[in-house]
C-alpha atoms as a printed R data frame, in Angstrom:
    type eleno elety resid chain resno       x      y        z
1   ATOM     1    CA   MET     A     1   0.000  0.000    0.000
2   ATOM     2    CA   VAL     A     2   2.768  2.417    0.844
3   ATOM     3    CA   SER     A     3   4.471  1.711   -2.497
4   ATOM     4    CA   ALA     A     4   1.268  2.243   -4.452
5   ATOM     5    CA   VAL     A     5   0.565  5.562   -2.727
6   ATOM     6    CA   PHE     A     6   4.162  6.704   -3.178
7   ATOM     7    CA   HIS     A     7   4.135  6.071   -6.982
8   ATOM     8    CA   ALA     A     8   0.659  7.458   -7.704
9   ATOM     9    CA   PRO     A     9   1.626 11.190   -8.030
10  ATOM    10    CA   ALA     A    10   4.420 10.348  -10.478
11  ATOM    11    CA   ALA     A    11   2.003  8.368  -12.669
12  ATOM    12    CA   ILE     A    12  -0.545 11.177  -12.604
13  ATOM    13    CA   SER     A    13   2.162 13.733  -13.462
14  ATOM    14    CA   ALA     A    14   3.376 11.665  -16.433
15  ATOM    15    CA   ARG     A    15  -0.182 11.215  -17.697
16  ATOM    16    CA   ALA     A    16  -0.808 14.945  -17.377
17  ATOM    17    CA   ALA     A    17   2.367 15.723  -19.306
18  ATOM    18    CA   ARG     A    18   1.266 13.407  -22.128
19  ATOM    19    CA   SER     A    19  -2.182 14.985  -22.270
20  ATOM    20    CA   SER     A    20  -0.862 18.578  -22.319
21  ATOM    21    CA   VAL     A    21   1.238 18.206  -25.479
22  ATOM    22    CA   PRO     A    22  -1.652 17.323  -27.872
23  ATOM    23    CA   MET     A    23  -3.677 20.262  -26.546
24  ATOM    24    CA   ARG     A    24  -0.879 22.723  -27.484
25  ATOM    25    CA   SER     A    25  -0.608 21.056  -30.896
26  ATOM    26    CA   ALA     A    26  -4.364 21.398  -31.389
27  ATOM    27    CA   ARG     A    27  -4.253 25.100  -30.627
28  ATOM    28    CA   ARG     A    28  -1.608 25.549  -33.333
29  ATOM    29    CA   SER     A    29  -3.388 23.411  -35.906
30  ATOM    30    CA   GLY     A    30  -6.615 25.429  -36.003
31  ATOM    31    CA   PRO     A    31 -10.232 24.940  -34.879
32  ATOM    32    CA   GLY     A    32 -10.675 21.556  -36.546
33  ATOM    33    CA   ALA     A    33  -7.693 20.017  -34.789
34  ATOM    34    CA   ALA     A    34  -8.763 21.541  -31.459
35  ATOM    35    CA   ALA     A    35 -12.217 19.998  -31.845
36  ATOM    36    CA   VAL     A    36 -10.705 16.606  -32.596
37  ATOM    37    CA   ALA     A    37  -8.407 16.895  -29.575
38  ATOM    38    CA   GLY     A    38 -11.334 17.958  -27.380
39  ATOM    39    CA   ALA     A    39 -13.410 15.005  -28.561
40  ATOM    40    CA   ALA     A    40 -10.540 12.626  -27.844
41  ATOM    41    CA   SER     A    41 -10.094 14.065  -24.335
42  ATOM    42    CA   ASP     A    42 -13.695 13.221  -23.396
43  ATOM    43    CA   GLY     A    43 -12.760  9.542  -23.048
44  ATOM    44    CA   GLY     A    44 -11.887  9.874  -19.344
45  ATOM    45    CA   ALA     A    45 -11.224 12.275  -16.531
46  ATOM    46    CA   ALA     A    46  -7.523 11.495  -16.503
47  ATOM    47    CA   SER     A    47  -7.067 13.114  -19.996
48  ATOM    48    CA   ALA     A    48  -8.078 16.631  -18.879
49  ATOM    49    CA   PRO     A    49  -5.475 19.290  -19.786
50  ATOM    50    CA   VAL     A    50  -2.952 20.136  -17.128
51  ATOM    51    CA   PRO     A    51  -0.719 23.244  -17.270
52  ATOM    52    CA   LEU     A    52   2.802 22.542  -18.397
53  ATOM    53    CA   ALA     A    53   4.167 24.074  -15.240
54  ATOM    54    CA   ALA     A    54   2.550 21.240  -13.285
55  ATOM    55    CA   ALA     A    55   3.935 18.597  -15.608
56  ATOM    56    CA   GLY     A    56   7.521 19.047  -14.488
57  ATOM    57    CA   PRO     A    57  10.573 18.295  -16.574
58  ATOM    58    CA   ALA     A    58   8.663 16.005  -18.929
59  ATOM    59    CA   GLY     A    59   6.367 18.833  -20.015
60  ATOM    60    CA   ALA     A    60   9.314 21.144  -20.615
61  ATOM    61    CA   GLN     A    61  10.930 18.579  -22.886
62  ATOM    62    CA   ALA     A    62   7.693 18.082  -24.868
63  ATOM    63    CA   ASN     A    63   7.308 21.787  -25.643
64  ATOM    64    CA   PRO     A    64   8.277 22.112  -29.356
65  ATOM    65    CA   ALA     A    65  10.500 24.917  -30.501
66  ATOM    66    CA   SER     A    66   8.910 27.920  -32.212
67  ATOM    67    CA   PRO     A    67   8.561 27.350  -36.001
68  ATOM    68    CA   ALA     A    68  11.167 28.960  -38.209
69  ATOM    69    CA   ARG     A    69  10.116 31.607  -40.713
70  ATOM    70    CA   PRO     A    70   9.478 30.228  -44.185
71  ATOM    71    CA   ALA     A    71  12.240 30.922  -46.634
72  ATOM    72    CA   ARG     A    72  11.503 33.528  -49.280
73  ATOM    73    CA   ASP     A    73  10.951 32.321  -52.803
74  ATOM    74    CA   PRO     A    74  13.936 33.039  -55.030
75  ATOM    75    CA   VAL     A    75  13.484 35.771  -57.624
76  ATOM    76    CA   ASP     A    76  12.414 34.392  -61.005
77  ATOM    77    CA   TRP     A    77  15.028 36.201  -63.033
78  ATOM    78    CA   ARG     A    78  14.219 34.278  -66.181
79  ATOM    79    CA   GLY     A    79  10.538 35.231  -66.008
80  ATOM    80    CA   LEU     A    80  11.460 38.843  -65.226
81  ATOM    81    CA   ALA     A    81  13.758 38.932  -68.220
82  ATOM    82    CA   GLY     A    82  11.012 37.572  -70.458
83  ATOM    83    CA   ARG     A    83   8.439 40.103  -69.267
84  ATOM    84    CA   VAL     A    84  10.511 43.281  -68.952
85  ATOM    85    CA   ILE     A    85  14.045 43.036  -70.254
86  ATOM    86    CA   ALA     A    86  13.235 41.283  -73.543
87  ATOM    87    CA   PRO     A    87  10.668 43.886  -74.754
88  ATOM    88    CA   ILE     A    88  13.038 46.720  -73.807
89  ATOM    89    CA   ALA     A    89  15.841 44.974  -75.674
90  ATOM    90    CA   GLY     A    90  13.601 44.612  -78.730
91  ATOM    91    CA   LEU     A    91  12.775 48.327  -78.734
92  ATOM    92    CA   ALA     A    92  16.447 49.190  -78.247
93  ATOM    93    CA   LEU     A    93  17.347 46.962  -81.185
94  ATOM    94    CA   LEU     A    94  14.769 48.703  -83.379
95  ATOM    95    CA   VAL     A    95  16.029 52.162  -82.420
96  ATOM    96    CA   GLY     A    96  19.639 51.044  -82.925
97  ATOM    97    CA   ILE     A    97  18.995 49.755  -86.443
98  ATOM    98    CA   TRP     A    98  17.035 52.926  -87.199
99  ATOM    99    CA   ALA     A    99  19.933 55.095  -85.996
100 ATOM   100    CA   LEU     A   100  22.461 53.123  -88.053
101 ATOM   101    CA   LEU     A   101  20.413 53.432  -91.225
102 ATOM   102    CA   THR     A   102  19.915 57.185  -90.817
103 ATOM   103    CA   GLN     A   103  23.345 58.235  -89.502
104 ATOM   104    CA   LYS     A   104  24.450 59.464  -92.933
105 ATOM   105    CA   GLY     A   105  21.466 61.785  -93.239
106 ATOM   106    CA   GLY     A   106  18.803 61.845  -95.919
107 ATOM   107    CA   SER     A   107  15.071 62.421  -96.114
108 ATOM   108    CA   PHE     A   108  14.316 59.874  -93.399
109 ATOM   109    CA   PRO     A   109  14.602 61.430  -89.909
110 ATOM   110    CA   THR     A   110  16.853 60.082  -87.194
111 ATOM   111    CA   PRO     A   111  15.478 58.795  -83.868
112 ATOM   112    CA   ALA     A   112  16.630 61.984  -82.141
113 ATOM   113    CA   ALA     A   113  14.831 64.214  -84.655
114 ATOM   114    CA   THR     A   114  11.682 62.097  -84.357
115 ATOM   115    CA   PHE     A   115  11.818 62.308  -80.570
116 ATOM   116    CA   ASP     A   116  12.127 66.099  -80.748
117 ATOM   117    CA   ALA     A   117   9.109 66.253  -83.071
118 ATOM   118    CA   ALA     A   118   7.108 64.024  -80.731
119 ATOM   119    CA   TRP     A   119   8.042 66.206  -77.761
120 ATOM   120    CA   LYS     A   120   6.688 69.279  -79.533
121 ATOM   121    CA   LEU     A   121   3.524 67.490  -80.643
122 ATOM   122    CA   PHE     A   122   2.637 66.187  -77.199
123 ATOM   123    CA   ALA     A   123   3.511 69.460  -75.496
124 ATOM   124    CA   ASP     A   124   0.127 70.749  -76.743
125 ATOM   125    CA   PRO     A   125  -1.846 67.854  -78.301
126 ATOM   126    CA   PHE     A   126  -5.246 69.601  -78.114
127 ATOM   127    CA   TYR     A   127  -4.673 72.925  -79.829
128 ATOM   128    CA   ARG     A   128  -7.098 74.297  -82.435
129 ATOM   129    CA   ASN     A   129  -6.059 76.656  -85.209
130 ATOM   130    CA   GLY     A   130  -8.967 76.026  -87.536
131 ATOM   131    CA   PRO     A   131 -10.950 73.062  -88.876
132 ATOM   132    CA   ASN     A   132  -7.960 71.526  -90.666
133 ATOM   133    CA   ASP     A   133  -5.242 72.431  -88.168
134 ATOM   134    CA   GLN     A   134  -5.800 70.634  -84.864
135 ATOM   135    CA   GLY     A   135  -3.591 68.791  -82.411
136 ATOM   136    CA   ILE     A   136  -2.875 65.102  -82.624
137 ATOM   137    CA   GLY     A   137  -5.040 64.477  -79.569
138 ATOM   138    CA   TRP     A   138  -8.173 65.759  -81.323
139 ATOM   139    CA   ASN     A   139  -7.380 63.634  -84.351
140 ATOM   140    CA   VAL     A   140  -7.052 60.469  -82.285
141 ATOM   141    CA   LEU     A   141 -10.292 61.212  -80.423
142 ATOM   142    CA   ASN     A   142 -12.197 61.803  -83.664
143 ATOM   143    CA   SER     A   143 -10.929 58.514  -85.074
144 ATOM   144    CA   LEU     A   144 -11.918 56.681  -81.893
145 ATOM   145    CA   GLN     A   145 -15.364 58.276  -82.097
146 ATOM   146    CA   ARG     A   146 -15.892 56.972  -85.631
147 ATOM   147    CA   VAL     A   147 -14.631 53.534  -84.590
148 ATOM   148    CA   GLY     A   148 -16.996 53.559  -81.608
149 ATOM   149    CA   PHE     A   149 -20.048 54.421  -83.727
150 ATOM   150    CA   GLY     A   150 -19.292 51.906  -86.461
151 ATOM   151    CA   PHE     A   151 -18.305 49.153  -84.051
152 ATOM   152    CA   GLY     A   152 -21.351 49.767  -81.834
153 ATOM   153    CA   LEU     A   153 -23.730 49.448  -84.773
154 ATOM   154    CA   ALA     A   154 -21.946 46.273  -85.877
155 ATOM   155    CA   ALA     A   155 -22.302 44.787  -82.388
156 ATOM   156    CA   LEU     A   156 -26.022 45.632  -82.253
157 ATOM   157    CA   VAL     A   157 -26.582 43.821  -85.541
158 ATOM   158    CA   GLY     A   158 -23.865 41.168  -85.603
159 ATOM   159    CA   ILE     A   159 -24.237 39.581  -82.156
160 ATOM   160    CA   PRO     A   160 -28.004 38.869  -82.366
161 ATOM   161    CA   LEU     A   161 -27.565 37.730  -85.967
162 ATOM   162    CA   GLY     A   162 -24.826 35.338  -84.884
163 ATOM   163    CA   PHE     A   163 -27.097 33.892  -82.180
164 ATOM   164    CA   LEU     A   164 -29.887 33.325  -84.706
165 ATOM   165    CA   ILE     A   165 -27.588 31.763  -87.311
166 ATOM   166    CA   GLY     A   166 -26.046 29.416  -84.764
167 ATOM   167    CA   ARG     A   167 -29.397 28.504  -83.198
168 ATOM   168    CA   PHE     A   168 -31.482 27.763  -86.292
169 ATOM   169    CA   ALA     A   169 -30.228 25.579  -89.121
170 ATOM   170    CA   THR     A   170 -32.490 27.245  -91.704
171 ATOM   171    CA   LEU     A   171 -30.999 30.688  -91.047
172 ATOM   172    CA   ASN     A   172 -27.519 29.160  -91.099
173 ATOM   173    CA   ALA     A   173 -28.139 27.692  -94.546
174 ATOM   174    CA   MET     A   174 -29.577 31.023  -95.722
175 ATOM   175    CA   PHE     A   175 -26.828 33.369  -94.496
176 ATOM   176    CA   ALA     A   176 -23.721 31.168  -94.737
177 ATOM   177    CA   PRO     A   177 -23.243 31.688  -98.515
178 ATOM   178    CA   LEU     A   178 -23.748 35.461  -98.198
179 ATOM   179    CA   ILE     A   179 -21.193 35.736  -95.384
180 ATOM   180    CA   SER     A   180 -18.701 33.596  -97.282
181 ATOM   181    CA   LEU     A   181 -19.146 35.844 -100.324
182 ATOM   182    CA   LEU     A   182 -18.941 39.253  -98.612
183 ATOM   183    CA   LYS     A   183 -16.409 38.624  -95.849
184 ATOM   184    CA   PRO     A   184 -13.285 38.501  -98.103
185 ATOM   185    CA   VAL     A   185 -14.130 41.852  -99.743
186 ATOM   186    CA   SER     A   186 -11.663 44.599  -98.825
187 ATOM   187    CA   PRO     A   187 -13.229 47.082  -96.401
188 ATOM   188    CA   LEU     A   188 -12.180 50.058  -98.523
189 ATOM   189    CA   ALA     A   189 -14.211 48.655 -101.409
190 ATOM   190    CA   TRP     A   190 -17.310 49.554  -99.391
191 ATOM   191    CA   LEU     A   191 -16.272 53.196  -98.999
192 ATOM   192    CA   PRO     A   192 -17.580 54.381 -102.409
193 ATOM   193    CA   ILE     A   193 -20.920 52.740 -101.618
194 ATOM   194    CA   GLY     A   194 -21.064 54.737  -98.399
195 ATOM   195    CA   LEU     A   195 -20.207 57.969 -100.203
196 ATOM   196    CA   LEU     A   196 -22.901 57.259 -102.786
197 ATOM   197    CA   VAL     A   197 -25.579 56.505 -100.208
198 ATOM   198    CA   PHE     A   198 -24.801 59.040  -97.459
199 ATOM   199    CA   LYS     A   199 -23.347 61.885  -99.582
200 ATOM   200    CA   ALA     A   200 -20.890 62.749  -96.781
201 ATOM   201    CA   ALA     A   201 -17.459 61.574  -95.685
202 ATOM   202    CA   ASN     A   202 -18.096 61.012  -91.974
203 ATOM   203    CA   PRO     A   203 -21.075 58.609  -92.280
204 ATOM   204    CA   ALA     A   204 -19.294 56.873  -95.167
205 ATOM   205    CA   ALA     A   205 -16.301 56.170  -92.883
206 ATOM   206    CA   ILE     A   206 -18.641 54.901  -90.144
207 ATOM   207    CA   TRP     A   207 -20.360 52.672  -92.703
208 ATOM   208    CA   THR     A   208 -16.984 51.226  -93.715
209 ATOM   209    CA   ILE     A   209 -16.177 50.459  -90.070
210 ATOM   210    CA   PHE     A   210 -19.578 48.830  -89.645
211 ATOM   211    CA   ILE     A   211 -19.295 46.535  -92.637
212 ATOM   212    CA   CYS     A   212 -15.727 45.425  -91.890
213 ATOM   213    CA   SER     A   213 -16.236 44.741  -88.169
214 ATOM   214    CA   ILE     A   214 -19.555 42.881  -88.328
215 ATOM   215    CA   TRP     A   215 -18.231 39.640  -89.833
216 ATOM   216    CA   PRO     A   216 -15.938 38.482  -86.974
217 ATOM   217    CA   MET     A   217 -18.736 38.979  -84.448
218 ATOM   218    CA   VAL     A   218 -21.319 37.135  -86.552
219 ATOM   219    CA   ILE     A   219 -19.033 34.185  -87.295
220 ATOM   220    CA   ASN     A   220 -17.577 33.741  -83.803
221 ATOM   221    CA   THR     A   221 -20.963 34.083  -82.092
222 ATOM   222    CA   ALA     A   222 -22.561 31.562  -84.456
223 ATOM   223    CA   VAL     A   223 -19.709 29.073  -83.942
224 ATOM   224    CA   GLY     A   224 -20.003 29.477  -80.165
225 ATOM   225    CA   VAL     A   225 -23.747 28.755  -80.247
226 ATOM   226    CA   GLN     A   226 -23.215 25.677  -82.390
227 ATOM   227    CA   LYS     A   227 -20.633 24.318  -79.944
228 ATOM   228    CA   VAL     A   228 -23.020 24.404  -76.960
229 ATOM   229    CA   PRO     A   229 -23.547 20.762  -75.849
230 ATOM   230    CA   GLN     A   230 -26.844 19.322  -77.019
231 ATOM   231    CA   ASP     A   231 -27.522 18.009  -73.517
232 ATOM   232    CA   TYR     A   232 -27.997 21.587  -72.293
233 ATOM   233    CA   LEU     A   233 -30.611 22.241  -74.957
234 ATOM   234    CA   ASN     A   234 -32.335 18.921  -74.223
235 ATOM   235    CA   VAL     A   235 -32.661 19.895  -70.562
236 ATOM   236    CA   ALA     A   236 -34.087 23.255  -71.606
237 ATOM   237    CA   ARG     A   237 -36.599 21.493  -73.826
238 ATOM   238    CA   VAL     A   238 -37.651 19.200  -70.983
239 ATOM   239    CA   LEU     A   239 -38.089 22.207  -68.686
240 ATOM   240    CA   LYS     A   240 -40.046 23.977  -71.468
241 ATOM   241    CA   LEU     A   241 -37.918 27.111  -71.300
242 ATOM   242    CA   SER     A   242 -38.678 29.957  -73.678
243 ATOM   243    CA   GLU     A   243 -36.201 30.970  -76.366
244 ATOM   244    CA   TRP     A   244 -35.368 34.113  -74.412
245 ATOM   245    CA   ARG     A   245 -34.491 32.135  -71.286
246 ATOM   246    CA   ILE     A   246 -32.484 29.647  -73.362
247 ATOM   247    CA   ALA     A   247 -30.526 32.506  -74.918
248 ATOM   248    CA   THR     A   248 -29.870 34.355  -71.651
249 ATOM   249    CA   ARG     A   249 -29.446 31.451  -69.201
250 ATOM   250    CA   ILE     A   250 -27.793 28.760  -71.335
251 ATOM   251    CA   LEU     A   251 -26.370 30.124  -74.565
252 ATOM   252    CA   LEU     A   252 -24.958 33.471  -73.433
253 ATOM   253    CA   PRO     A   253 -22.676 32.127  -70.643
254 ATOM   254    CA   ALA     A   254 -21.405 29.357  -72.909
255 ATOM   255    CA   VAL     A   255 -20.920 31.608  -75.946
256 ATOM   256    CA   MET     A   256 -19.280 34.508  -74.070
257 ATOM   257    CA   PRO     A   257 -15.633 33.475  -74.775
258 ATOM   258    CA   TYR     A   258 -16.358 33.122  -78.509
259 ATOM   259    CA   LEU     A   259 -18.305 36.382  -78.540
260 ATOM   260    CA   LEU     A   260 -15.520 38.334  -76.875
261 ATOM   261    CA   THR     A   261 -12.989 36.875  -79.284
262 ATOM   262    CA   GLY     A   262 -15.103 38.161  -82.164
263 ATOM   263    CA   VAL     A   263 -15.388 41.559  -80.490
264 ATOM   264    CA   ARG     A   264 -11.613 41.766  -80.046
265 ATOM   265    CA   LEU     A   265 -11.001 40.888  -83.703
266 ATOM   266    CA   SER     A   266 -13.629 43.390  -84.827
267 ATOM   267    CA   VAL     A   267 -12.117 46.260  -82.849
268 ATOM   268    CA   GLY     A   268  -8.652 45.527  -84.227
269 ATOM   269    CA   THR     A   269  -9.987 45.449  -87.782
270 ATOM   270    CA   ALA     A   270 -11.958 48.658  -87.261
271 ATOM   271    CA   TRP     A   271  -8.912 50.519  -85.953
272 ATOM   272    CA   LEU     A   272  -6.882 49.350  -88.949
273 ATOM   273    CA   VAL     A   273  -9.516 50.386  -91.464
274 ATOM   274    CA   ILE     A   274 -10.306 53.833  -90.053
275 ATOM   275    CA   VAL     A   275  -6.800 55.109  -90.851
276 ATOM   276    CA   ALA     A   276  -7.103 54.181  -94.526
277 ATOM   277    CA   ALA     A   277 -10.694 55.425  -94.743
278 ATOM   278    CA   GLU     A   278  -9.768 58.814  -93.287
279 ATOM   279    CA   MET     A   279  -6.926 59.162  -95.769
280 ATOM   280    CA   LEU     A   280  -9.495 58.976  -98.552
281 ATOM   281    CA   THR     A   281 -12.369 60.902  -96.966
282 ATOM   282    CA   GLY     A   282 -10.465 63.728  -95.236
283 ATOM   283    CA   GLY     A   283 -11.698 65.630  -92.203
284 ATOM   284    CA   VAL     A   284 -10.320 65.438  -88.683
285 ATOM   285    CA   GLY     A   285  -8.805 62.065  -87.810
286 ATOM   286    CA   ILE     A   286  -5.498 60.332  -87.359
287 ATOM   287    CA   GLY     A   287  -5.618 58.946  -90.916
288 ATOM   288    CA   PHE     A   288  -6.235 62.348  -92.460
289 ATOM   289    CA   TRP     A   289  -3.533 63.806  -90.187
290 ATOM   290    CA   VAL     A   290  -1.000 61.289  -91.536
291 ATOM   291    CA   TRP     A   291  -1.930 62.114  -95.130
292 ATOM   292    CA   ASP     A   292  -1.789 65.850  -94.437
293 ATOM   293    CA   GLU     A   293   1.695 65.513  -92.920
294 ATOM   294    CA   TRP     A   294   2.792 63.589  -95.984
295 ATOM   295    CA   ASN     A   295   1.602 66.461  -98.175
296 ATOM   296    CA   ASN     A   296   3.728 68.730  -95.971
297 ATOM   297    CA   LEU     A   297   6.695 66.306  -96.329
298 ATOM   298    CA   ASN     A   298   6.909 66.036  -92.539
299 ATOM   299    CA   VAL     A   299   8.109 62.436  -92.235
300 ATOM   300    CA   ALA     A   300   8.940 62.760  -88.534
301 ATOM   301    CA   HIS     A   301   5.270 63.444  -87.735
302 ATOM   302    CA   ILE     A   302   4.251 60.442  -89.826
303 ATOM   303    CA   ILE     A   303   6.535 58.188  -87.775
304 ATOM   304    CA   VAL     A   304   5.108 59.637  -84.567
305 ATOM   305    CA   ALA     A   305   1.590 58.940  -85.875
306 ATOM   306    CA   ILE     A   306   2.557 55.337  -86.644
307 ATOM   307    CA   PHE     A   307   3.670 54.830  -83.034
308 ATOM   308    CA   VAL     A   308   0.511 56.526  -81.755
309 ATOM   309    CA   ILE     A   309  -1.712 54.283  -83.898
310 ATOM   310    CA   GLY     A   310   0.131 51.208  -82.649
311 ATOM   311    CA   ILE     A   311  -0.096 52.249  -78.988
312 ATOM   312    CA   VAL     A   312  -3.818 53.007  -79.208
313 ATOM   313    CA   GLY     A   313  -4.464 49.684  -80.912
314 ATOM   314    CA   LEU     A   314  -2.435 47.894  -78.248
315 ATOM   315    CA   LEU     A   315  -4.405 49.580  -75.464
316 ATOM   316    CA   LEU     A   316  -7.690 48.549  -77.088
317 ATOM   317    CA   GLU     A   317  -6.400 44.987  -77.353
318 ATOM   318    CA   TRP     A   318  -5.355 44.892  -73.690
319 ATOM   319    CA   ALA     A   319  -8.688 46.326  -72.548
320 ATOM   320    CA   LEU     A   320 -10.696 43.718  -74.427
321 ATOM   321    CA   MET     A   321  -8.425 40.912  -73.230
322 ATOM   322    CA   ALA     A   322  -9.042 42.067  -69.647
323 ATOM   323    CA   VAL     A   323 -12.792 41.987  -70.273
324 ATOM   324    CA   ALA     A   324 -12.479 38.509  -71.817
325 ATOM   325    CA   ARG     A   325 -10.628 37.216  -68.732
326 ATOM   326    CA   ARG     A   326 -13.331 38.720  -66.520
327 ATOM   327    CA   PHE     A   327 -16.042 36.739  -68.329
328 ATOM   328    CA   GLU     A   328 -14.251 33.407  -68.660
329 ATOM   329    CA   TYR     A   329 -16.390 30.416  -67.736
330 ATOM   330    CA   HIS     A   330 -14.934 27.077  -66.717
């Protein structure tokens, strides 16, 4: 009896030390682990948590060391070079070749002369000295306005038409030959038709943008509708959904990636065409500005306009790609 009483506190202390370590681990592992540890401790009164101070040397040995800070990820120099250094190197290579080709002089301006011309142009891009003498900013805005009108009209007509062609086989058979016939026609071939019908340069340019940007939206939307799984449409038929609910609840989410691809192609085509159309129609616009600078033999301004056209087109492309990523469905 004396031996049993003498060894009882040591046994209780060891049991308490063993029970205290899982409780500290549970607190570090989150609520789920704490709940599991609490459920396991309900098996008997002897498994109740005991402070580590009462556990003695055994509890001190069971206390784990504080976790070390995670090591920082190494810098991805190769990815950084591909994203930043490589494009800068490409631009530097272009400017270097340009400088080498123009170092002996001639009618083509050097990079330094072009930079000086660009600095003067962008010092006051929104000046007005008459209807035919305006800053490059006004010309870009007028071109974007024409592109917006023509592209908006094309979207209003082309997207619903693409849905109908992709949804109904009869309409597909009716419009497919017409689209195949008219799509390869050069957009500028439609400009005289616009001048004949509208009797003015501005609506004729908008008409040209409309007719050249409608085809990518019609074709991509129709292809997207045709690629919707038939099982979705069978479920809609069983549920007796209306055509409007089928179009808005089933077809539109599935077709959105194709639709946005068509929109992106249409905007790029419209921005390409407006420059050529404005060269022929005149007025205020980046295309007319380029042609006017050529008549003035100001090649440096033409090169600046080329970079401006490319930058604006790139910004439009990035904006539509961001919208496309926002509406991706998986």
